[in-house]
N, C-alpha and C positions, 0 to 999 in steps of 0.2 A: 276080439278086442276089447279091452275095458280100458272103463273109464276113470279118472277121478277127478276127484274135485272137494280142495281142499277149505275149510275156513277157519277164523278163531283167530289171527294172525295178530299185532298193533304192539301200539310199549303199554310197555309197562315198569313201575316201576323199580327197583330192588328187591329183592321177598313178596313180591304180588305174585298175583298167579294168573295163565290163562288155560285157558280148554280149546283143545288142539283138536276140527273135528274133517274123518274126511273117506265119503262114503264114495265106494265102487258101484262100479256097471254094469251091463256090456254081456261078456261073458263068463259069467265068478263060474269059476269052478272051486266044488264043498272041502278039498284039500287045499288049502290056502292058503301062503302067510302075509300077511299084513303089517307096514310098522311106519317107521317113520326117521329119512335122515338131513341130515343139516348141514349146509357150510354153512364156514365163514369166512368176510373177503378175503384172501388169501392160499384157504388152507382147503385140502382138501374133502369132499360132504362124505365121515361118517356118520356111521349107524348112533343113536341115537335109544333108540327101542324095535322092539320086535312080537309082531304076537300072534298060536299063528292058528291054521280053526277050532285043531284043539284046547288050546289056550299052552300054550305055552311060551311062557317068556324070555325072555330078554333084553335085557338095558345096557348101557354104554355103563360102563363106572362113575364117568362123573355127571349122571345124571341116578344113580339107585337109586335111591331112598326119599328124590325128591319127583319123578315124573315117575307116575300111573299111568299104564297103557293097556286099553281094557279095548273091547270090539261085542258088536252088535252081531252074532253070523245073522241070525234074518232080515235087518237090517241092510249086511253086507260093510258096514261100519266101523271104523274104528278111531278109537279119543285119548287125547294123548293132554293128562292135568297135569302142567304144566308150577307145580311151589317150590314158593321161596324162591324164584329164578335173580337168578345172578351176571349179569351183564357178560360175563361171555360166553354165557346163552345165543346170546346176537346172533342171530345166522337168517337165516333163509332155509326153513322144513320145507321139508318133502315129503308127501305120502307113496309111500311105495305096494305094488300088488307085487306078488312072484307067483310062480302053479306052475307045474307040470305037467306036460303031458305028449306021450306019449315018446318021454323018454330029454323033450326040453326045456331046456327050464325059460320062461316066459315072461319078463320082467317090467314094468307101468308102474314108470312115474307121475308125479302129478303136476303141478304147474311150479308149483312151493308157497310159500308164504310167509310172512316178513315175518318177523318178533325182534324187537327190538326193547333189549334190558336201560336201563341207564340205571345214578347213580351215583 
């Protein structure tokens, strides 16, 4: 199993910044993907950004240019630097981890951390 520990959410004014962290522990596979999804009230959970163990990165169009995802493979930790935050970024942000073992997909989710952007 993989456990995810998230931190860094909070309140920020529009235009401000926050940095989210997520540390994975447990049965970590060398080849994996980690990232962040978010869910606002009344909306489906959506991709924010992902990064693979090999360094491939994918951003949602709504955050590209403002958010930066990175990871420390030695610490199995992923970070999301969020700049120029907008009220529409307000959501619960969920860390996730994904790997494949014997052809099966294993997905793990953090408990979520609230990000609130005021204006």
